[in-house]
GUKEDREN-180065 format. One line per 4 residues: for each residue z, y, x of C-alpha. Coordinates in Angstrom, 2 decimals. Example, Ala and Ser with C-alpha at 12.3 -4.5 7.8 and 13.67 -1.06 7.14 Angstrom:
% residues 2
7.80/-4.50/12.30 | 7.14/-1.06/13.67
***
This chain:
% residues 720
58.20/108.27/18.18 | 54.83/109.79/19.72 | 51.84/107.75/20.46 | 52.45/108.53/24.15
56.04/107.05/23.76 | 54.51/103.98/21.88 | 52.05/103.26/24.78 | 54.81/103.67/27.32
57.11/101.22/25.36 | 54.17/98.74/25.04 | 53.51/99.03/28.75 | 57.10/98.35/29.68
57.40/95.41/27.35 | 53.99/94.01/28.59 | 55.03/94.48/32.14 | 58.28/92.70/31.53
56.55/89.93/29.88 | 54.00/89.52/32.75 | 56.72/89.76/35.28 | 58.81/87.00/33.49
55.67/84.87/33.05 | 54.75/85.17/36.77 | 58.41/84.44/37.79 | 58.39/81.40/35.47
55.04/80.12/36.89 | 56.50/80.54/40.57 | 59.66/78.63/39.60 | 57.70/75.84/37.83
57.20/73.00/40.39 | 53.74/71.33/41.26 | 54.21/67.67/40.23 | 51.90/66.45/42.84
53.45/68.39/45.53 | 56.84/67.23/44.59 | 55.60/63.70/44.56 | 54.16/64.07/48.13
57.37/65.58/49.25 | 59.52/62.84/47.94 | 57.11/60.14/49.48 | 57.64/61.91/52.93
61.28/62.03/52.43 | 61.50/58.25/51.51 | 59.13/57.09/54.39 | 60.92/59.25/57.08
62.02/56.82/59.93 | 64.41/55.37/59.92 | 64.29/54.50/56.13 | 67.35/55.41/54.31
66.69/53.96/50.73 | 68.85/51.01/50.35 | 66.45/49.27/48.02 | 63.56/49.61/50.56
65.78/48.47/53.60 | 66.91/45.39/51.62 | 63.18/44.73/50.81 | 62.14/44.93/54.46
64.98/42.62/55.50 | 64.15/40.19/52.85 | 60.49/40.21/54.02 | 61.39/39.68/57.62
63.74/36.76/56.84 | 60.92/35.17/54.67 | 57.97/35.65/57.00 | 59.26/35.65/60.56
60.25/31.97/60.60 | 56.95/30.91/58.96 | 54.89/32.79/61.45 | 56.68/31.58/64.50
56.87/28.01/63.25 | 52.94/27.64/64.06 | 54.01/28.13/67.62 | 57.03/25.84/67.59
59.34/28.86/68.15 | 62.75/28.13/66.46 | 63.53/30.32/63.26 | 66.50/31.76/65.03
64.44/33.36/67.80 | 61.90/34.64/65.29 | 64.69/36.43/63.38 | 66.07/37.96/66.50
62.65/39.08/67.82 | 61.87/40.44/64.34 | 65.08/42.53/64.64 | 63.98/43.92/67.87
60.65/44.87/66.34 | 62.02/46.62/63.36 | 65.17/48.00/64.92 | 65.82/51.43/66.23
64.49/50.70/69.69 | 61.25/49.28/68.16 | 59.43/50.55/65.17 | 62.75/52.24/64.03
62.26/51.17/60.29 | 65.80/50.33/60.21 | 69.01/51.87/61.81 | 71.56/49.11/62.64
74.34/51.44/61.87 | 73.26/51.62/58.28 | 76.03/50.45/56.09 | 74.19/47.72/54.29
72.93/46.06/57.42 | 76.29/46.34/58.98 | 77.86/44.71/56.05 | 75.44/41.84/55.86
75.77/41.31/59.69 | 79.53/41.09/59.51 | 79.27/38.72/56.51 | 76.73/36.61/58.46
78.88/36.23/61.51 | 81.96/35.39/59.55 | 79.77/32.82/57.51 | 78.76/31.14/60.60
82.25/30.65/61.86 | 83.60/29.70/58.47 | 80.79/27.01/57.99 | 81.60/25.79/61.53
85.26/25.24/60.51 | 84.24/23.86/57.03 | 81.76/21.23/58.42 | 83.96/20.15/61.29
84.92/16.57/60.99 | 88.68/17.00/61.37 | 89.22/13.22/62.06 | 86.63/13.35/64.97
88.09/16.67/66.02 | 91.81/15.29/66.15 | 90.54/11.98/67.65 | 88.71/13.97/70.32
91.18/16.88/70.86 | 91.64/16.11/74.32 | 87.82/16.26/74.99 | 87.60/19.60/73.14
90.61/21.01/75.36 | 88.89/19.72/78.45 | 85.61/21.28/77.52 | 87.31/24.53/76.43
88.93/24.66/79.83 | 85.67/23.94/81.71 | 83.71/26.53/79.64 | 86.48/29.02/80.12
87.38/28.50/83.83 | 83.92/27.82/85.45 | 82.00/31.04/84.12 | 85.19/33.06/85.22
85.10/31.68/88.69 | 81.37/32.35/89.14 | 81.35/35.64/87.34 | 84.25/37.46/89.01
83.06/37.37/92.54 | 79.48/38.22/91.64 | 80.51/41.30/89.60 | 83.11/42.28/92.35
81.27/41.80/95.48 | 77.53/41.73/94.48 | 77.49/44.39/91.71 | 80.30/46.30/93.07
82.69/46.96/90.08 | 86.43/47.27/90.43 | 89.04/44.53/89.46 | 89.29/45.51/85.82
85.53/45.83/85.15 | 84.82/42.59/87.12 | 87.56/40.65/85.40 | 86.45/41.96/81.84
82.77/41.21/82.55 | 83.64/37.76/83.99 | 85.55/36.77/80.85 | 82.50/37.81/78.86
80.74/34.94/80.57 | 83.20/32.61/79.15 | 82.55/33.47/75.42 | 79.77/32.04/73.32
78.76/32.49/69.81 | 77.53/29.42/67.83 | 74.17/31.18/66.86 | 72.19/27.95/67.19
74.67/26.05/64.89 | 72.52/26.12/62.02 | 70.01/24.08/63.78 | 72.34/21.12/64.20
73.63/21.47/60.76 | 70.01/21.40/59.34 | 69.13/18.31/61.27 | 72.24/16.57/60.11
74.00/16.12/63.37 | 76.74/18.38/62.83 | 79.18/15.47/63.20 | 78.08/14.27/66.63
80.86/14.04/69.00 | 79.14/16.54/71.39 | 79.00/19.04/68.54 | 82.73/18.59/67.61
84.03/19.20/71.11 | 81.75/22.15/71.52 | 83.06/23.50/68.38 | 86.61/23.01/69.37
85.97/24.45/72.90 | 84.41/27.41/71.44 | 87.31/28.44/69.46 | 89.80/27.81/72.35
87.72/29.79/74.82 | 86.87/32.74/72.48 | 90.47/33.05/71.39 | 91.57/33.17/75.18
88.94/35.71/75.94 | 89.88/37.99/73.16 | 93.47/37.87/74.19 | 92.42/38.63/77.76
90.54/41.61/76.39 | 93.74/43.03/75.01 | 95.48/42.47/78.15 | 92.90/44.20/80.39
93.03/47.16/78.05 | 96.69/47.44/78.23 | 96.31/47.00/82.03 | 93.76/49.80/82.32
96.16/52.18/80.48 | 98.72/51.76/83.22 | 100.34/48.53/82.71 | 100.87/45.55/80.35
102.57/46.56/76.99 | 105.24/43.95/76.22 | 105.46/45.38/72.82 | 101.84/44.68/72.13
102.13/41.26/73.45 | 105.11/40.55/71.18 | 103.25/42.01/68.23 | 100.17/39.72/69.05
102.40/36.47/69.20 | 104.21/37.36/66.08 | 101.03/38.27/64.16 | 99.36/34.98/65.11
102.37/32.97/63.95 | 102.50/34.71/60.66 | 98.84/34.31/60.21 | 98.88/30.61/61.03
101.72/30.06/58.43 | 99.62/31.96/55.72 | 96.41/30.30/56.37 | 97.39/26.69/57.32
100.36/26.18/54.97 | 100.13/28.70/52.07 | 96.54/28.96/51.61 | 95.61/25.22/51.11
98.34/24.99/48.42 | 96.99/27.92/46.57 | 93.43/26.72/46.99 | 94.40/23.18/45.64
96.16/24.59/42.63 | 93.19/27.01/41.91 | 90.53/24.29/42.25 | 92.52/22.06/39.90
92.98/24.84/37.36 | 89.44/26.18/37.70 | 87.58/23.00/38.32 | 85.03/23.85/35.58
84.54/27.51/36.63 | 81.87/26.92/39.36 | 81.29/30.71/40.08 | 85.02/31.37/40.27
85.31/28.64/42.94 | 82.68/30.24/45.04 | 84.25/33.81/44.82 | 87.60/32.30/45.68
86.30/30.73/48.75 | 84.59/34.08/49.80 | 87.95/36.04/49.12 | 89.84/33.51/51.39
87.31/33.96/54.08 | 87.37/37.61/54.27 | 91.10/37.91/53.66 | 91.70/35.74/56.56
89.32/37.78/58.81 | 91.12/40.92/57.82 | 94.58/39.31/58.44 | 93.93/38.27/61.88
92.26/41.55/62.47 | 95.47/43.35/61.69 | 97.11/41.35/64.65 | 94.53/42.60/67.08
92.29/39.56/67.11 | 88.63/39.34/66.14 | 88.09/38.41/62.53 | 85.74/35.57/63.58
88.91/33.73/64.36 | 90.27/34.30/61.09 | 86.90/32.86/59.36 | 87.13/29.83/61.44
90.57/29.27/60.45 | 89.82/29.63/56.96 | 87.11/26.94/57.22 | 89.83/24.63/58.72
92.28/25.38/55.94 | 89.71/24.60/53.17 | 88.09/21.75/55.18 | 89.89/19.00/53.27
89.59/20.67/49.85 | 85.64/20.91/49.86 | 83.88/17.69/50.13 | 80.76/18.09/52.22
78.59/16.57/49.55 | 80.03/18.60/46.59 | 78.23/21.29/44.68 | 80.57/24.00/46.01
79.68/23.03/49.57 | 76.06/23.24/48.68 | 76.50/26.82/47.10 | 78.46/28.00/50.24
75.60/26.65/52.63 | 72.89/27.87/50.44 | 74.01/31.57/50.23 | 74.81/31.65/54.18
71.67/30.03/55.27 | 69.37/31.96/52.84 | 70.76/35.43/53.30 | 73.87/36.21/55.34
73.17/34.40/58.46 | 69.47/35.47/58.82 | 70.32/39.04/58.41 | 73.01/38.65/60.89
70.51/37.27/63.39 | 68.17/40.37/62.51 | 70.81/42.73/63.24 | 71.53/41.03/66.76
67.75/41.62/67.62 | 68.19/45.33/66.50 | 70.76/45.79/69.16 | 68.37/45.11/72.01
66.77/48.10/73.75 | 63.78/46.73/75.87 | 63.23/50.31/77.25 | 66.37/50.08/79.36
64.66/48.17/81.94 | 62.52/51.18/82.68 | 65.53/53.33/83.57 | 65.53/52.10/87.04
66.04/48.94/89.01 | 69.82/48.98/88.66 | 69.58/48.13/84.82 | 67.17/45.47/85.52
69.26/44.07/88.48 | 72.50/44.07/86.33 | 70.84/42.44/83.27 | 69.16/39.67/85.34
72.43/38.93/87.17 | 74.52/38.81/83.95 | 72.06/36.50/82.32 | 71.77/34.12/85.37
75.53/33.95/85.81 | 76.00/33.48/82.09 | 73.62/30.56/81.87 | 74.78/28.99/85.08
78.46/29.12/84.00 | 77.67/27.40/80.72 | 75.41/24.83/82.28 | 77.91/23.79/84.93
80.58/23.59/82.18 | 78.29/21.17/80.25 | 77.64/19.17/83.47 | 81.27/18.73/84.13
81.82/17.74/80.54 | 79.08/15.16/80.66 | 80.36/13.65/83.93 | 83.98/13.60/82.68
83.31/11.77/79.55 | 80.06/9.88/80.48 | 77.83/11.57/77.95 | 74.04/11.30/77.80
71.84/13.86/79.22 | 70.66/14.75/75.81 | 74.23/15.36/74.66 | 74.82/17.56/77.82
71.79/19.55/76.84 | 73.18/19.94/73.35 | 76.51/21.07/74.62 | 74.83/23.68/76.91
72.52/24.85/74.06 | 75.30/25.38/71.62 | 77.45/27.05/74.17 | 75.05/29.12/76.05
74.38/31.81/73.39 | 76.24/35.06/73.65 | 76.48/37.37/70.67 | 79.45/38.46/68.70
82.50/37.99/70.92 | 80.44/39.13/73.93 | 79.19/42.24/72.22 | 82.67/43.04/71.03
84.16/42.66/74.40 | 81.49/44.77/76.16 | 81.57/47.60/73.49 | 85.36/47.80/73.52
85.35/47.85/77.48 | 82.62/50.59/77.38 | 84.34/52.78/75.07 | 87.58/52.51/76.95
85.72/53.76/80.05 | 86.20/50.40/81.98 | 82.47/49.44/81.81 | 79.41/51.51/82.35
76.20/51.92/80.68 | 74.41/49.45/83.06 | 76.85/46.62/81.95 | 76.32/47.69/78.26
72.48/47.63/78.49 | 72.48/44.55/80.65 | 74.48/42.80/78.07 | 72.28/43.49/75.23
69.36/42.06/77.14 | 71.51/39.04/78.05 | 72.19/38.55/74.44 | 68.46/38.36/73.48
67.76/35.99/76.65 | 70.65/33.62/76.06 | 69.99/33.32/72.34 | 66.59/32.30/72.96
67.53/29.87/75.66 | 70.32/28.36/73.39 | 67.83/28.03/70.48 | 65.29/26.24/72.54
67.62/23.75/74.17 | 69.68/23.06/71.03 | 66.37/22.56/68.97 | 65.13/20.10/71.57
68.31/18.09/72.16 | 69.31/18.17/68.45 | 65.86/16.75/67.43 | 66.05/13.82/70.14
69.62/12.95/68.80 | 68.45/13.10/65.06 | 65.38/10.93/65.89 | 67.50/8.47/67.99
70.19/8.18/65.15 | 67.13/7.65/62.69 | 65.60/4.95/64.85 | 68.64/3.14/65.97
68.51/-0.65/65.66 | 69.78/-2.08/62.47 | 73.48/-2.94/63.01 | 76.36/-3.74/60.69
77.27/0.08/61.06 | 73.89/1.27/59.82 | 72.99/-1.35/57.40 | 74.72/0.39/54.71
72.34/3.36/54.88 | 69.10/2.75/53.43 | 66.45/5.30/52.29 | 66.04/3.20/49.00
69.82/3.09/48.30 | 70.59/2.86/44.66 | 73.81/3.48/42.89 | 74.63/2.44/39.24
77.63/3.95/37.33 | 78.07/2.30/33.86 | 79.98/4.73/31.44 | 81.94/3.35/28.62
82.91/6.73/27.11 | 81.11/9.86/28.13 | 84.19/12.12/27.22 | 86.25/9.99/29.51
84.06/9.68/32.51 | 86.92/10.50/35.03 | 86.10/10.89/38.66 | 83.59/8.03/38.89
80.41/10.25/39.14 | 82.20/12.34/41.65 | 83.00/9.37/43.68 | 79.35/8.26/43.53
78.23/11.69/44.75 | 80.42/11.34/47.75 | 79.33/7.82/48.52 | 75.63/8.40/48.03
73.56/8.41/51.34 | 71.79/11.76/51.53 | 68.81/10.17/53.07 | 68.41/8.06/49.87
65.32/9.18/47.72 | 66.72/7.35/44.62 | 69.08/9.08/42.06 | 72.39/8.07/41.00
72.00/6.34/37.68 | 74.38/6.72/34.82 | 74.13/3.76/32.44 | 75.06/3.50/28.89
74.79/0.34/26.94 | 74.93/0.73/23.20 | 75.36/-2.00/20.66 | 72.18/-3.26/18.86
72.81/-2.01/15.47 | 71.49/0.48/12.91 | 73.16/3.31/14.80 | 71.61/2.44/18.04
68.96/5.31/18.33 | 71.61/7.82/17.17 | 74.21/6.56/19.75 | 71.53/6.86/22.48
70.80/10.43/21.68 | 74.50/11.29/21.49 | 75.16/9.52/24.84 | 72.59/11.34/26.64
73.72/14.72/25.46 | 77.20/14.19/26.45 | 76.14/13.48/30.09 | 73.99/16.44/30.68
77.06/18.39/32.08 | 77.51/15.80/34.75 | 73.73/15.82/35.57 | 73.87/19.80/36.01
76.93/19.17/38.30 | 74.96/16.69/40.46 | 71.97/18.93/40.59 | 74.06/21.84/41.92
75.05/19.58/44.88 | 71.34/18.72/45.23 | 71.82/15.08/44.14 | 69.37/13.56/41.66
71.10/11.97/38.73 | 69.18/10.16/35.96 | 70.51/8.70/32.67 | 69.61/5.10/31.71
70.46/3.87/28.09 | 69.70/0.58/26.89 | 70.32/-1.55/23.70 | 72.04/-4.98/24.22
74.17/-7.33/22.13 | 76.63/-7.70/25.14 | 77.56/-4.71/27.43 | 78.25/-6.94/30.23
74.79/-8.48/29.93 | 73.12/-5.00/29.68 | 74.92/-3.85/32.91 | 73.86/-7.14/34.71
70.38/-6.77/33.54 | 69.93/-3.17/34.50 | 71.66/-3.72/37.83 | 68.98/-6.29/38.58
66.01/-4.41/37.18 | 66.69/-1.23/39.04 | 67.53/-3.34/42.36 | 71.03/-1.65/42.47
72.81/-1.57/45.83 | 76.25/-0.42/44.55 | 77.88/-0.55/40.96 | 80.87/1.78/40.27
82.92/0.30/37.29 | 85.94/2.13/35.53 | 89.36/0.19/36.03 | 90.08/-1.90/32.74
92.73/-0.21/30.67 | 95.77/-2.15/29.29 | 95.58/-3.29/25.78 | 98.22/-5.95/25.60
95.48/-8.63/25.80 | 93.09/-9.50/28.46 | 91.63/-6.45/30.00 | 88.22/-5.23/28.59
85.39/-2.91/29.75 | 82.79/-1.64/27.61 | 83.81/-3.95/24.91 | 83.45/-7.04/27.03
85.76/-9.01/29.62 | 85.40/-7.61/32.85 | 85.32/-11.04/34.53 | 82.01/-11.55/33.08
80.63/-8.46/34.93 | 82.30/-9.49/38.16 | 81.06/-12.94/37.93 | 77.38/-12.15/37.19
76.73/-8.85/38.97 | 75.80/-10.10/42.50 | 75.84/-6.54/43.94 | 78.38/-4.40/45.91
80.89/-3.71/43.05 | 83.63/-1.31/43.18 | 86.16/-1.32/40.28 | 88.05/2.09/40.28
90.83/3.83/38.82 | 91.13/7.25/40.18 | 94.48/8.93/39.34 | 93.77/12.42/40.67
91.11/14.52/42.35 | 89.63/12.76/45.25 | 90.24/15.70/47.63 | 93.86/15.63/46.85
94.29/12.29/48.57 | 95.71/12.24/52.13 | 94.76/8.93/53.33 | 92.76/5.89/52.51
94.50/2.53/52.81 | 91.99/-0.36/53.01 | 93.56/-3.97/52.78 | 91.03/-6.75/53.53
91.48/-10.53/53.67 | 90.69/-12.62/56.65 | 86.95/-13.24/57.52 | 85.95/-10.16/55.46
83.42/-9.45/58.18 | 81.59/-12.63/57.30 | 80.66/-11.33/53.84 | 77.11/-10.17/53.20
78.44/-6.80/51.86 | 80.79/-6.23/54.79 | 78.52/-3.45/56.34 | 78.24/-1.53/52.98
81.92/-1.27/52.31 | 82.70/-0.14/55.92 | 79.86/2.35/55.80 | 81.08/3.65/52.49
84.69/3.97/53.27 | 83.75/5.74/56.48 | 81.56/8.16/54.62 | 84.36/8.70/52.00
86.85/9.39/54.86 | 84.26/11.88/56.31 | 83.63/13.71/53.12 | 87.31/13.88/52.28
88.39/14.60/55.94 | 91.24/12.00/55.63 | 91.89/9.09/57.82 | 91.46/5.32/56.93
94.48/3.16/57.45 | 93.30/-0.50/57.72 | 95.40/-3.41/57.08 | 93.67/-6.61/57.83
93.02/-9.44/60.25 | 92.68/-8.30/64.02 | 89.23/-10.11/64.22 | 88.02/-7.77/61.31
89.52/-4.75/62.99 | 87.85/-5.61/66.30 | 84.45/-5.65/64.64 | 85.07/-2.58/62.74
86.33/-0.61/65.90 | 83.10/-1.65/67.59 | 80.81/0.06/65.04 | 79.42/3.65/65.06
80.97/6.51/62.99 | 84.25/4.72/62.35 | 86.35/7.12/64.60 | 88.67/7.95/61.60
89.91/4.22/61.25 | 93.63/3.56/62.28 | 94.26/-0.17/62.47 | 97.45/-2.07/61.60
97.31/-5.73/61.68 | 98.34/-7.65/58.59 | 98.18/-11.42/58.08 | 100.97/-12.18/55.51
98.58/-13.24/52.73 | 101.29/-15.49/51.37 | 103.21/-12.27/50.32 | 100.25/-9.63/50.27
102.30/-6.89/48.72 | 104.69/-6.84/51.64 | 102.38/-4.18/53.00 | 103.24/-2.11/50.00
105.92/-0.45/52.10 | 103.43/1.33/54.23 | 101.62/2.92/51.26 | 102.62/6.47/50.84
102.20/9.11/47.99 | 98.64/10.48/47.65 | 97.20/7.41/49.31 | 93.83/6.03/47.98
94.25/2.32/47.95 | 91.07/0.14/48.38 | 91.43/-3.65/48.19 | 88.68/-5.64/49.71
88.30/-8.83/47.41 | 85.84/-11.54/47.18 | 83.95/-13.66/44.81 | 85.51/-16.99/44.14
84.03/-19.73/46.22 | 82.72/-17.52/48.86 | 83.68/-17.21/52.69 | 86.75/-14.80/52.56
87.99/-15.73/49.15 | 91.67/-16.94/48.84 | 93.42/-17.60/45.51 | 95.86/-14.85/45.70
92.86/-12.27/45.46 | 92.45/-13.12/41.88 | 95.74/-11.89/40.74 | 96.21/-9.12/43.40
94.47/-6.28/41.43 | 96.78/-6.72/38.43 | 99.88/-6.84/40.85 | 98.57/-3.74/42.57
98.49/-1.94/39.28 | 101.99/-3.00/38.31 | 103.29/-1.97/41.75 | 101.36/1.25/42.11
100.57/2.23/38.44 | 100.13/6.11/39.31 | 98.13/5.49/42.59 | 94.31/5.83/42.76
93.13/2.21/43.56 | 89.67/0.61/44.11 | 88.84/-3.13/44.28 | 85.69/-3.89/46.13
83.79/-7.10/45.54 | 81.25/-7.24/48.36 | 77.77/-8.42/47.68 | 77.21/-12.04/47.08
74.23/-14.31/47.15 | 72.60/-15.20/43.67 | 75.20/-16.77/41.23 | 73.71/-20.06/41.32
74.41/-20.42/45.12 | 78.25/-19.89/44.78 | 80.40/-22.90/44.79 | 83.03/-23.32/42.24
83.04/-19.68/40.71 | 82.88/-20.86/36.91 | 86.75/-20.33/36.75 | 86.84/-16.84/38.24
88.71/-14.37/36.29 | 90.14/-10.89/36.72 | 93.97/-11.27/35.95 | 95.98/-8.10/35.60
***
């Protein structure tokens, strides 16, 4: 090859290399430029990064209530206003149509309705069902009667639009319910009837929505109505008959699987919401029904209930409230006077209808002004059902954009009004209950209440700790004490260490329910003396003992005769045999002797039985003297008591025919030589055990004066 050819070849090769190098450099990205481009993409409004969106929501849920608390603004309002600010019509940080926000919003709404059903005192609800029906009628009819003529004559809408908008006034969402739950008055009668009325009126309005839609399409569809009725019947059978049986079985089989229990509850809630939605009804009704179905199976002081409330109040419900605020478009008021007129009219009519309904309820049942305000506060907020009705009506062409925009403003204003009135009235009721004068119904609740549970065998603790968790007053600052008395021998220290280790599981269970539990171990030659001494040293109010087992000789407990403990422990003493899980019982049967109301510990056992009834959502069937029943019926918070006079104490077990399967039997006894003591009480515990060997039973010995003040109690004995 010639030199000229060589030069040409080198030039071609070099040119190809330079071109390739240039092309490579052009294709090679600039890291800084890429970083800036990525930042611009990530921070383009509205944000789309799910991690960033969730971070913003958590920041809002954390900060908004804290900031507005300085101005005495309820946290609910703070969360709604925060939603307005960060929503698409504010700073546009988050789009409310984003999948994650929508999911959390739906979960929060269903969670509110589920907790409402779960916390509802079914005994009070059934007892006051007529009042709930009456309030439901008032809060449904009165807003309709006010709203229809206003929409038809004043705003000028046609029949379908006026009727649908008027039905929207009858609905209400319990947005302010977390306030009464947090203040501990969720079981007030005014709350119970408001909750009952809410479900009745919302269900009726959602059915009306289906009818109006059918009518707007040219006539009512009989097929649709038939499908609706059949769906509701099938749903009711599944939720109220099948679900409790499955839940009861699952909780028994997976009692130690705490996480599985919580997941199962969530599964039931959302399954119920989906099933009812298939029938054309809003899923909030299904969530509430799920709460009612599980009400009796989840005690209100249990660890599972604590987990349910924790997740809802900490995350799901706050994000739902933020999402409600994100729907509000404040700029719609600038679109002309029509939008402002419609918004103000809808808001005034909505609040007026609920106020007159609360007033009618107050006058009918002679409630206090504070209770009337509480009913108005709880029932005046419009959110979920209201929004569902208006959106469906708007998409169907029945309602225009003025009604839609006006309803969004109505939601914001009514939620603010509801929160303010509920906060004020709920606080007044809570303070009045706290400062109520000391009476037999309230003497059992002390801030310094102390419960002691002696444990003979940590591996066979049974349900005694669970019973103590249910009986403990939530206002008490003292822990439940688990007591172990070990013999004073060479193995004493080793036995103490082993005892404490075996009880740690129960301590963890109690802490999950936010109940403090401590372990007390002591050395004593005599277990009965150890229990008596510790009960006095810790100033115990209630001692829960296990029922003595049969051994062919005189019954023993902790290695000592139980009569010694009964004789010398001058506290409220409960001797318990729990045959099955406490939530499996369907009724509490209390048998009390004549003059039981004159015992010093009368207030305590009435209070504790009432609390146990409320926690388990089961009634109390009381067999006793009419004078005792008259005193009990006059006390507060004993609405679950059903009274049946019984005076045949020559043959006390004649009342046994009234005891049914799954009853929890509670015999009120008395110490020998005291006011209500009668000789038959000494042998009655053993006779109960023989007659009902597989029933749960408790013998209560009310508090007595110091032993030396008793008359003739030296011969007291527990006879099986």
